[in-house]
RODO-2510 file (C-alpha; in nm, 4 decimals, decimal comma):
residues 514
     n   res          X          Y          Z
     1     m     8,4666    -2,3774    -2,2955
     2     t     8,4367    -2,0379    -2,1250
     3     r     8,0585    -2,0369    -2,1630
     4     t     8,0293    -2,3914    -2,0211
     5     k     8,2314    -2,3030    -1,7156
     6     s     8,0284    -1,9898    -1,6582
     7     r     7,6987    -2,1800    -1,6654
     8     s     7,8368    -2,4412    -1,4293
     9     s     7,9488    -2,1689    -1,1909
    10     q     7,6022    -2,0093    -1,1977
    11     r     7,4377    -2,3410    -1,1191
    12     n     7,6759    -2,4036    -0,8292
    13     s     7,6033    -2,0584    -0,6954
    14     s     7,2259    -2,1142    -0,7162
    15     f     7,2435    -2,4379    -0,5207
    16     r     7,4737    -2,2915    -0,2571
    17     l     7,2224    -2,0129    -0,2055
    18     a     6,9347    -2,2577    -0,1958
    19     i     7,0772    -2,4211     0,1166
    20     l     7,0851    -2,0865     0,2936
    21     v     6,7139    -2,0243     0,2623
    22     l     6,6230    -2,3843     0,3508
    23     a     6,8469    -2,3725     0,6544
    24     i     6,6450    -2,0671     0,7590
    25     f     6,2944    -2,1746     0,6751
    26     a     6,2540    -2,5383     0,7486
    27     l     6,4664    -2,8418     0,7604
    28     v     6,4959    -3,2016     0,9758
    29     s     6,5693    -3,5614     1,0635
    30     f     6,3644    -3,8183     1,2471
    31     a     6,6404    -3,8652     1,5011
    32     s     6,5162    -3,9386     1,8546
    33     t     6,5350    -3,6814     2,1309
    34     f     6,7464    -3,6933     2,4430
    35     l     6,5458    -3,4252     2,6219
    36     t     6,2975    -3,5108     2,8980
    37     s     5,9601    -3,4366     2,7365
    38     t     5,7028    -3,2525     2,9414
    39     s     5,4647    -3,1403     2,6704
    40     r     5,3015    -3,2971     2,3631
    41     a     5,2238    -3,1479     2,0239
    42     q     5,0891    -2,8179     2,1392
    43     v     5,1948    -2,4616     2,1994
    44     v     5,3018    -2,4707     2,5642
    45     p     5,3025    -2,1662     2,7978
    46     e     5,6015    -1,9378     2,7611
    47     s     5,7237    -2,1361     2,4598
    48     n     5,7629    -1,8523     2,2070
    49     g     5,5431    -2,0312     1,9534
    50     f     5,7284    -2,3640     1,9581
    51     r     5,4799    -2,6437     1,8767
    52     i     5,6200    -2,9600     2,0357
    53     g     5,6104    -3,2572     1,7954
    54     e     5,5443    -3,0452     1,4838
    55     r     5,7295    -3,1672     1,1769
    56     l     5,7211    -2,9788     0,8471
    57     t     5,8700    -3,1010     0,5198
    58     y     5,9486    -2,8924     0,2117
    59     n     6,0081    -2,9523    -0,1619
    60     v     6,2614    -2,7141    -0,3135
    61     s     6,2894    -2,6030    -0,6753
    62     v     6,5818    -2,4026    -0,8090
    63     g     6,5286    -2,2421    -1,1487
    64     r     6,4395    -2,5176    -1,3916
    65     f     6,5186    -2,7940    -1,1432
    66     a     6,1749    -2,8899    -1,0103
    67     n     6,2906    -3,1312    -0,7377
    68     a     6,6291    -2,9969    -0,6426
    69     a     6,6287    -3,0652    -0,2670
    70     y     6,4151    -3,1357     0,0349
    71     g     6,4167    -3,0021     0,3863
    72     e     6,2500    -3,0844     0,7138
    73     l     6,1981    -2,8946     1,0394
    74     y     6,1184    -3,0819     1,3603
    75     c     6,0346    -2,9305     1,6999
    76     v     6,1330    -3,2433     1,8914
    77     s     6,0666    -3,1984     2,2608
    78     r     6,0842    -2,9859     2,5745
    79     g     6,2955    -3,0768     2,8765
    80     r     6,6189    -2,9895     3,0551
    81     l     6,9609    -2,9052     2,9133
    82     g     7,1910    -2,9024     3,2122
    83     d     7,0016    -2,6880     3,4648
    84     k     6,8033    -2,4899     3,2040
    85     d     6,4592    -2,5440     3,0539
    86     a     6,5068    -2,6074     2,6812
    87     i     6,3303    -2,6982     2,3562
    88     e     6,5102    -2,9134     2,1028
    89     l     6,4869    -2,8199     1,7343
    90     r     6,6343    -3,0358     1,4592
    91     s     6,6689    -2,9700     1,0879
    92     k     6,8015    -3,1471     0,7812
    93     f     6,8663    -3,0376     0,4230
    94     k     6,9734    -3,2565     0,1330
    95     t     7,0063    -3,2066    -0,2424
    96     l     6,8509    -3,4684    -0,4665
    97     d     6,9130    -3,6392    -0,8029
    98     l     7,0555    -3,4010    -1,0654
    99     a     7,0987    -3,1276    -0,8092
   100     s     7,3319    -3,3555    -0,6122
   101     a     7,5460    -3,4009    -0,9207
   102     v     7,5782    -3,0258    -0,9562
   103     f     7,6173    -2,9473    -0,5892
   104     l     7,6144    -3,2179    -0,3208
   105     l     7,4889    -3,1010     0,0183
   106     d     7,3791    -3,2923     0,3234
   107     e     7,3569    -3,0791     0,6389
   108     s     7,1734    -3,1128     0,9683
   109     r     7,1383    -2,8734     1,2628
   110     t     7,0324    -2,9113     1,6250
   111     t     6,9457    -2,6103     1,8359
   112     f     6,8420    -2,6121     2,1986
   113     a     6,6375    -2,2950     2,2604
   114     s     6,5072    -2,1273     2,5720
   115     p     6,1219    -2,1520     2,5860
   116     s     6,1046    -1,8131     2,7668
   117     t     6,3289    -1,6069     2,5326
   118     g     6,3180    -1,8106     2,2163
   119     l     6,6991    -1,7708     2,1834
   120     p     6,9529    -2,0498     2,1398
   121     l     7,1250    -2,2189     2,4377
   122     h     7,3377    -2,4587     2,2341
   123     t     7,3787    -2,5153     1,8582
   124     t     7,5367    -2,7949     1,6532
   125     i     7,5851    -2,8040     1,2757
   126     t     7,6852    -3,1318     1,1082
   127     q     7,7887    -3,1526     0,7436
   128     n     7,7908    -3,4962     0,5844
   129     s     7,8821    -3,4003     0,2273
   130     f     8,2528    -3,4757     0,2338
   131     g     8,3046    -3,8240     0,3726
   132     l     8,3720    -3,7876     0,7428
   133     p     8,1148    -3,5721     0,9240
   134     k     8,2279    -3,2230     1,0061
   135     e     8,0677    -3,0836     1,3188
   136     t     8,0760    -2,7378     1,4715
   137     a     7,9152    -2,6573     1,8052
   138     q     7,8546    -2,3408     2,0052
   139     s     7,7248    -2,3165     2,3643
   140     f     7,5520    -2,0173     2,5256
   141     l     7,4734    -2,1900     2,8576
   142     a     7,7341    -1,9944     3,0522
   143     a     7,6992    -1,6654     2,8649
   144     p     7,3453    -1,6206     2,7169
   145     t     7,3284    -1,4706     2,3688
   146     p     7,0947    -1,1837     2,2699
   147     h     7,0906    -1,3042     1,9107
   148     a     6,8817    -1,5675     1,7303
   149     d     7,0309    -1,8322     1,5047
   150     l     6,8897    -1,9562     1,1744
   151     l     6,6480    -2,2050     1,3329
   152     t     6,5160    -1,9890     1,6173
   153     m     6,4658    -1,7060     1,3686
   154     i     6,1925    -1,9167     1,2031
   155     y     5,9968    -1,9306     1,5255
   156     k     6,0532    -1,5620     1,5961
   157     l     5,9063    -1,4901     1,2515
   158     r     5,6059    -1,7131     1,3173
   159     q     5,5470    -1,5834     1,6707
   160     s     5,5487    -1,2212     1,5550
   161     g     5,3201    -1,2933     1,2620
   162     g     5,5823    -1,1432     1,0318
   163     t     5,6129    -0,8057     1,2035
   164     g     5,9197    -0,6495     1,3693
   165     s     6,2914    -0,7068     1,3686
   166     l     6,5663    -0,9032     1,5444
   167     t     6,9389    -0,9711     1,5376
   168     m     7,0777    -1,2995     1,4101
   169     q     7,4249    -1,4444     1,4496
   170     e     7,5709    -1,6741     1,1871
   171     g     7,9306    -1,7695     1,2570
   172     d     8,1086    -1,4717     1,4110
   173     k     7,8954    -1,2039     1,2437
   174     v     7,5727    -1,0442     1,3690
   175     y     7,3036    -0,9257     1,1266
   176     s     6,9840    -0,7231     1,1613
   177     v     6,6731    -0,8908     1,0151
   178     a     6,3467    -0,7014     0,9528
   179     f     6,0037    -0,8533     0,8780
   180     q     5,7340    -0,6549     0,7011
   181     p     5,3820    -0,7937     0,6348
   182     g     5,2110    -0,7341     0,3032
   183     a     4,9085    -0,8480     0,1088
   184     a     4,6893    -1,1500     0,1751
   185     e     4,7454    -1,4333    -0,0748
   186     k     4,5985    -1,7782    -0,1372
   187     q     4,8779    -2,0316    -0,1947
   188     k     4,8576    -2,3949    -0,2984
   189     t     5,1407    -2,6407    -0,2255
   190     d     5,1710    -3,0178    -0,1980
   191     a     5,0367    -2,9888     0,1593
   192     g     4,7127    -2,8215     0,0495
   193     e     4,5634    -2,4770    -0,0077
   194     f     4,6220    -2,2013     0,2436
   195     e     4,5135    -1,8473     0,3125
   196     t     4,8380    -1,6653     0,3816
   197     t     5,0015    -1,3295     0,4503
   198     l     5,3019    -1,2364     0,2378
   199     i     5,5967    -1,1319     0,4526
   200     s     5,9061    -0,9497     0,3177
   201     v     6,2285    -1,0400     0,4957
   202     q     6,5172    -0,7945     0,4670
   203     s     6,8769    -0,8297     0,5929
   204     e     7,2365    -0,7701     0,4847
   205     y     7,2766    -1,1444     0,5457
   206     f     7,0875    -1,2046     0,2202
   207     t     7,2349    -0,9256     0,0097
   208     e     7,5893    -1,0363     0,0957
   209     r     7,5048    -1,3732    -0,0582
   210     g     7,3451    -1,2353    -0,3743
   211     m     6,9900    -1,3071    -0,2614
   212     s     6,7110    -1,0598    -0,3315
   213     d     6,3322    -1,0326    -0,2919
   214     v     6,3175    -1,2731     0,0028
   215     r     5,9502    -1,3514     0,0805
   216     v     5,7685    -1,5873     0,3135
   217     n     5,3980    -1,6738     0,3019
   218     l     5,2715    -1,7385     0,6562
   219     s     4,9412    -1,9180     0,6948
   220     a     4,6646    -1,6922     0,8286
   221     d     4,5578    -1,9403     1,0995
   222     e     4,6852    -1,9734     1,4525
   223     a     4,9741    -2,2033     1,3491
   224     k     5,1426    -1,9361     1,1273
   225     l     5,2976    -2,2032     0,9068
   226     p     5,5711    -2,1015     0,6636
   227     v     5,3787    -2,2237     0,3560
   228     l     5,6018    -2,0911     0,0794
   229     i     5,9492    -1,9335     0,0782
   230     r     6,0844    -1,7539    -0,2311
   231     f     6,3859    -1,5518    -0,3264
   232     r     6,5945    -1,4725    -0,6334
   233     v     6,9637    -1,5157    -0,6955
   234     g     7,2246    -1,3853    -0,9388
   235     k     7,1904    -1,1790    -1,2566
   236     e     6,9114    -1,4020    -1,3868
   237     a     6,6776    -1,2846    -1,1099
   238     k     6,4993    -1,0319    -1,3291
   239     e     6,4051    -1,2943    -1,5883
   240     k     6,0800    -1,4794    -1,5392
   241     n     6,1129    -1,8208    -1,3707
   242     r     6,4935    -1,8007    -1,3789
   243     g     6,7155    -1,7601    -1,0789
   244     e     6,4227    -1,8211    -0,8403
   245     v     6,4341    -2,0581    -0,5457
   246     r     6,0986    -2,1881    -0,4136
   247     a     6,0517    -2,3980    -0,1004
   248     g     5,6927    -2,5202    -0,0773
   249     l     5,5357    -2,6941     0,2215
   250     a     5,4990    -3,0653     0,1365
   251     s     5,3509    -3,2134     0,4524
   252     i     5,2482    -3,1262     0,8094
   253     q     5,2669    -3,3854     1,0817
   254     t     5,2569    -3,3753     1,4601
   255     i     5,4441    -3,6634     1,6238
   256     e     5,4156    -3,7637     1,9871
   257     p     5,7559    -3,7047     2,1506
   258     e     5,9161    -3,9848     2,3437
   259     v     5,8921    -3,9525     2,7220
   260     v     6,2316    -4,0205     2,8778
   261     a     6,2503    -4,1106     3,2447
   262     e     6,5877    -3,9711     3,3426
   263     a     6,7213    -3,6177     3,3204
   264     t     6,9405    -3,5205     3,0299
   265     p     7,3139    -3,4599     3,0930
   266     a     7,4688    -3,1418     2,9597
   267     p     7,6163    -3,1795     2,6098
   268     v     7,9812    -3,2747     2,5895
   269     r     8,2342    -3,1811     2,3251
   270     t     8,2252    -3,4145     2,0275
   271     p     8,5521    -3,6009     1,9765
   272     v     8,7485    -3,4870     1,6723
   273     p     8,7571    -3,7724     1,4144
   274     e     9,0893    -3,9024     1,2946
   275     r     9,2031    -3,7751     0,9550
   276     t     9,2318    -4,1319     0,8231
   277     p     8,9674    -4,3786     0,9448
   278     r     9,1028    -4,7124     1,0568
   279     p     8,9932    -4,9939     0,8261
   280     t     8,7607    -5,2537     0,9693
   281     v     8,8777    -5,6055     0,9049
   282     t     8,5324    -5,7616     0,9323
   283     p     8,2121    -5,5607     0,8892
   284     t     7,9622    -5,5822     1,1698
   285     p     7,7093    -5,8536     1,0766
   286     y     7,3518    -5,7487     1,0265
   287     v     7,1171    -5,8634     1,3021
   288     i     6,7613    -5,9429     1,1910
   289     n     6,4515    -5,8482     1,3867
   290     q     6,6131    -5,5733     1,5960
   291     p     6,3616    -5,3966     1,8240
   292     l     6,1854    -5,0916     1,6849
   293     a     6,2414    -4,7386     1,8135
   294     p     6,0421    -4,6533     2,1313
   295     e     5,8876    -4,3515     1,9548
   296     l     5,6730    -4,5895     1,7496
   297     a     5,3398    -4,6892     1,9023
   298     f     5,3748    -5,0599     1,8144
   299     d     5,6320    -5,3379     1,8537
   300     l     5,7839    -5,5760     1,6069
   301     g     5,5695    -5,8896     1,5802
   302     e     5,2362    -5,7240     1,6607
   303     r     4,9359    -5,8911     1,4901
   304     l     4,5894    -5,7408     1,4576
   305     e     4,2909    -5,9472     1,3382
   306     y     3,9752    -5,7854     1,1925
   307     k     3,6428    -5,9085     1,0677
   308     i     3,5193    -5,7277     0,7570
   309     l     3,1470    -5,6622     0,7484
   310     s     2,9021    -5,5494     0,4829
   311     g     2,5477    -5,4761     0,5897
   312     g     2,6241    -5,6289     0,9296
   313     v     2,7301    -5,9631     0,7717
   314     q     3,0930    -6,0823     0,7821
   315     v     3,2418    -6,1161     0,4334
   316     a     3,6161    -6,1617     0,5008
   317     t     3,8960    -6,1523     0,7581
   318     m     4,1988    -5,9222     0,7546
   319     r     4,5269    -5,9558     0,9477
   320     l     4,7672    -5,6614     0,9909
   321     s     5,1185    -5,7398     1,1136
   322     a     5,4510    -5,5711     1,1734
   323     k     5,5974    -5,8965     1,0448
   324     e     5,9752    -5,8735     1,0458
   325     r     6,2784    -5,6497     1,0308
   326     n     6,5398    -5,7607     0,7803
   327     q     6,7403    -5,6352     0,4875
   328     f     6,5527    -5,5580     0,1649
   329     d     6,7686    -5,4798    -0,1396
   330     g     7,0631    -5,4573     0,1034
   331     v     6,8975    -5,1917     0,3256
   332     d     6,7513    -5,2289     0,6743
   333     a     6,3714    -5,2485     0,6343
   334     l     6,0538    -5,3270     0,8297
   335     l     5,7913    -5,5435     0,6601
   336     l     5,4302    -5,4408     0,7183
   337     e     5,1675    -5,6781     0,5832
   338     a     4,7907    -5,6863     0,5320
   339     m     4,6652    -6,0384     0,4551
   340     f     4,3044    -6,1307     0,3639
   341     s     4,1307    -6,4657     0,4192
   342     d     3,7947    -6,6313     0,4800
   343     a     3,6455    -6,4493     0,1782
   344     r     3,2692    -6,5012     0,1471
   345     a     2,9925    -6,3857    -0,0843
   346     g     2,9911    -6,0106    -0,1231
   347     s     3,3587    -5,9677    -0,0353
   348     p     3,5773    -5,7396    -0,2532
   349     f     3,8740    -5,9569    -0,1495
   350     a     3,9764    -6,3096    -0,2372
   351     a     4,1510    -6,5514    -0,0046
   352     g     4,5259    -6,4941    -0,0304
   353     d     4,5036    -6,1260    -0,1308
   354     f     4,7778    -5,9204     0,0366
   355     v     4,9533    -5,5873     0,0611
   356     r     5,3217    -5,5762     0,1697
   357     a     5,5082    -5,2574     0,2440
   358     y     5,8839    -5,2492     0,3101
   359     v     5,9451    -4,9298     0,5068
   360     n     6,2205    -4,7385     0,6862
   361     p     6,2168    -4,8922     1,0398
   362     e     6,2657    -4,5471     1,2018
   363     t     6,0486    -4,3139     0,9916
   364     l     5,8101    -4,5705     0,8355
   365     a     5,8633    -4,3998     0,4999
   366     p     5,7882    -4,6686     0,2343
   367     r     6,0582    -4,8058     0,0047
   368     h     5,8761    -5,0831    -0,1755
   369     l     5,5108    -5,1853    -0,2038
   370     e     5,3655    -5,5114    -0,3304
   371     m     4,9893    -5,5619    -0,3867
   372     k     4,8166    -5,8784    -0,5043
   373     f     4,4390    -5,8940    -0,5473
   374     a     4,2435    -6,1626    -0,7323
   375     g     3,8933    -6,0249    -0,6653
   376     a     3,7210    -5,6992    -0,7492
   377     l     4,0384    -5,5024    -0,6664
   378     r     4,2606    -5,6914    -0,9113
   379     s     4,3343    -5,3710    -1,1078
   380     l     4,5375    -5,2444    -0,8086
   381     s     4,7776    -5,5401    -0,8178
   382     g     5,1415    -5,4609    -0,8886
   383     t     5,4665    -5,3326    -0,7349
   384     v     5,5601    -4,9748    -0,6535
   385     k     5,9052    -4,8402    -0,5662
   386     f     5,9477    -4,5253    -0,3587
   387     e     6,2670    -4,3299    -0,4261
   388     q     6,4421    -4,0835    -0,1920
   389     e     6,2131    -4,1697     0,1021
   390     g     5,9046    -4,1020    -0,1067
   391     s     6,0090    -3,8013    -0,3208
   392     a     5,9438    -3,9991    -0,6408
   393     i     5,7499    -4,3165    -0,7236
   394     l     5,8192    -4,5854    -0,9859
   395     i     5,5078    -4,7753    -1,0930
   396     n     5,5179    -5,0126    -1,3894
   397     g     5,8382    -4,8473    -1,5087
   398     k     5,6863    -4,4989    -1,5020
   399     r     5,8359    -4,2365    -1,2737
   400     v     5,5884    -4,0132    -1,0947
   401     e     5,7005    -3,7031    -0,8970
   402     a     5,5736    -3,6948    -0,5400
   403     p     5,6095    -3,4813    -0,2249
   404     v     5,8902    -3,5798     0,0093
   405     g     5,7728    -3,8375     0,2652
   406     t     5,4875    -3,9760     0,0511
   407     h     5,3286    -4,2767     0,2281
   408     s     5,1420    -4,5817     0,1081
   409     l     4,8033    -4,6534     0,2680
   410     l     4,9557    -4,9310     0,4773
   411     s     5,2545    -4,7296     0,6023
   412     l     5,0304    -4,4310     0,6788
   413     l     4,8052    -4,6526     0,8943
   414     y     5,1044    -4,7425     1,1143
   415     a     5,2606    -4,3968     1,1069
   416     a     4,9362    -4,2264     1,2093
   417     r     4,9475    -4,4189     1,5376
   418     s     5,2416    -4,1964     1,6395
   419     f     5,0870    -3,8709     1,5169
   420     n     4,9487    -3,6273     1,7671
   421     l     4,5848    -3,6371     1,6608
   422     k     4,4411    -3,4195     1,9319
   423     p     4,1297    -3,2303     1,8253
   424     s     4,1353    -2,8528     1,8020
   425     r     3,9672    -2,6638     2,0828
   426     d     3,7758    -2,4666     1,8239
   427     l     3,6180    -2,7161     1,5799
   428     n     3,5562    -2,4321     1,3331
   429     n     3,9329    -2,3650     1,3198
   430     p     4,0884    -2,7129     1,2857
   431     i     4,4545    -2,6186     1,3198
   432     n     4,5431    -2,9701     1,4341
   433     d     4,4514    -3,1291     1,1026
   434     t     4,7368    -3,3408     0,9720
   435     r     4,8108    -3,3376     0,6018
   436     v     5,0142    -3,6275     0,4553
   437     a     5,1027    -3,7147     0,0946
   438     v     4,9769    -4,0687     0,0178
   439     f     5,0152    -4,2800    -0,2964
   440     w     4,6918    -4,4265    -0,4276
   441     d     4,6290    -4,6129    -0,7553
   442     s     4,8714    -4,4258    -0,9827
   443     q     4,9606    -4,0934    -0,8165
   444     p     5,0046    -3,9172    -0,4791
   445     y     4,7207    -3,7306    -0,3096
   446     i     4,7183    -3,5090    -0,0016
   447     f     4,5224    -3,6843     0,2710
   448     t     4,3853    -3,4624     0,5495
   449     l     4,3367    -3,6366     0,8838
   450     r     4,0886    -3,4552     1,1084
   451     p     4,0742    -3,5796     1,4710
   452     s     3,7577    -3,5730     1,6789
   453     p     3,7120    -3,5754     2,0581
   454     a     3,7369    -3,9094     2,2377
   455     e     3,4246    -4,1258     2,2422
   456     v     3,3088    -4,4756     2,3348
   457     i     3,2254    -4,7245     2,0597
   458     m     3,0794    -5,0721     2,0824
   459     l     3,3250    -5,3354     1,9654
   460     d     3,2137    -5,6982     1,9650
   461     g     2,9426    -5,6011     2,2117
   462     k     3,1823    -5,4270     2,4515
   463     p     3,2328    -5,0500     2,5091
   464     v     3,5805    -4,9349     2,4054
   465     a     3,7321    -4,5874     2,4285
   466     g     3,8460    -4,4593     2,0910
   467     q     3,8954    -4,1546     1,8736
   468     l     3,7376    -4,0921     1,5355
   469     v     3,9698    -3,9644     1,2610
   470     t     3,7992    -3,8670     0,9340
   471     v     3,9999    -3,8740     0,6115
   472     s     3,9552    -3,6436     0,3125
   473     t     4,1655    -3,6803    -0,0016
   474     k     4,0326    -3,4437    -0,2730
   475     n     3,9994    -3,7586    -0,4848
   476     s     3,6299    -3,7777    -0,5726
   477     v     3,6192    -4,1594    -0,5779
   478     l     3,7866    -4,1954    -0,2394
   479     d     3,5971    -3,9111    -0,0744
   480     q     3,2648    -4,0697    -0,1772
   481     l     3,3630    -4,3670     0,0397
   482     n     3,3627    -4,1388     0,3498
   483     i     3,6725    -4,3001     0,5023
   484     k     3,6821    -4,3143     0,8837
   485     v     3,9228    -4,4687     1,1300
   486     w     3,8845    -4,5130     1,5071
   487     l     4,2113    -4,5338     1,7037
   488     g     4,2388    -4,6624     2,0588
   489     n     4,3000    -4,4042     2,3323
   490     d     4,5863    -4,5905     2,5022
   491     d     4,9563    -4,5577     2,4164
   492     s     4,9472    -4,8261     2,1464
   493     r     4,6803    -4,6366     1,9458
   494     i     4,5623    -4,9586     1,7828
   495     p     4,3130    -4,9076     1,4955
   496     l     3,9859    -5,0332     1,6376
   497     r     3,7550    -4,9849     1,3390
   498     f     3,7631    -4,8778     0,9756
   499     i     3,4713    -4,7723     0,7619
   500     v     3,5234    -4,7477     0,3847
   501     g     3,2053    -4,7090     0,1856
   502     a     2,9729    -5,0022     0,2590
   503     y     3,2456    -5,2007     0,4368
   504     q     3,3438    -5,1960     0,8028
   505     a     3,6410    -5,3681     0,9662
   506     d     3,6253    -5,4324     1,3426
   507     l     3,9183    -5,5464     1,5592
   508     i     3,8627    -5,8910     1,7047
   509     l     4,2128    -5,9848     1,8302
   510     a     4,5379    -5,8007     1,9088
   511     t     4,8511    -6,0047     1,9721
   512     k     5,1886    -5,8630     2,0751
   513     a     5,5244    -6,0160     1,9974
   514     p     5,6123    -6,3219     2,2121
***
């Protein structure tokens, strides 16, 4: 019994320490912003390295637990907080599966930072692990702080390239933190392969919590992405592969922030919840087909019609639709559908073929995928279930591990319309490439979306402004098809044309909801 308790205590300690590093190096929700946005998905002047719209997700392993937790970091927007210029940062960390049974943790943070100093103006920490949310807030609007917090420290690290030092305040205590660059390393994560610089991070903050050998691999490009974070905990730290926490970059996305018309009021104190919640006699009834979030580039009910060509001859018709918003398996879900008809000779599709994706209405992360093909693609027919917002996939009863936020092809097509796909100024240094984990056939692959400058294409004999996005997958079969997508240049970012191998799909009709 003594040995069992000791091991349980060690596991709890490891997971408690895992949250600390993830809180520091990358964590977030898709919650919408209440700042007035003035910049989009780029490093703005005097912004201390903040990249508006950048969202990074991480997979976390702790010792032998390969998928212990996930974290996200989201640089939401730039606007006004009271009478001060501010940038909103949001983060979220949550333990998964077996790790949740050992140590349940669900924490989110919001920090409003000054673009000129990079220091916090207002911070909020919300813990959702114990029933009622517990929230703590701290404001520096009246008395500016000279210290970073956990979130702004990430951006100070990136801005400095891993050189120098700062002071950080956590709770009522102030710590010194020093960064020291080391050797160049090539690191491979779920988000791809990166040339990086190894940075050693030293502080009493870590040693007080039993953490040692804290290292961060920053990408060698202009973005200075935290690609991999590692540290060791406890007495097991000296043993190979034991006591080590690893947070690897899973995906990189840049999302267009919502533009809000009115100024943002100063934050107000959050009411303290009652100790005992009052019971609700009748639950609020679910309302079907609620409007979608304004951050999305499309509306519920949108229908897009395409003619599919091969060698310049039409072989089928495809209809894409954001069909309905309803409950699926008792959870709010948006149904996206691709339906094929008018199949002719030479078509890989048969009339009645379809793909249906039930997705999170806010994040578009897939939850359930149905595919039915009777023609040449019949081997792809089946159902796929996405667990934990895409962190694992169930296909034909087999569980496949996947990066957090893994998309299906259909959900990616809609999600990409809200990505910031602006081309890099230097085409030889494509820092604006977007990497997304996507399920295809029987496993996830990392798709790289590379945007090109705007151009004019001929669509049904008419010139239309669009943007070419090339797709590479590191799957030899898919990459031989030379996948290309043209998105419209207006706010709706409607897909105008697809080219996949010998087949081309051109938009012929776009219908919005009545």
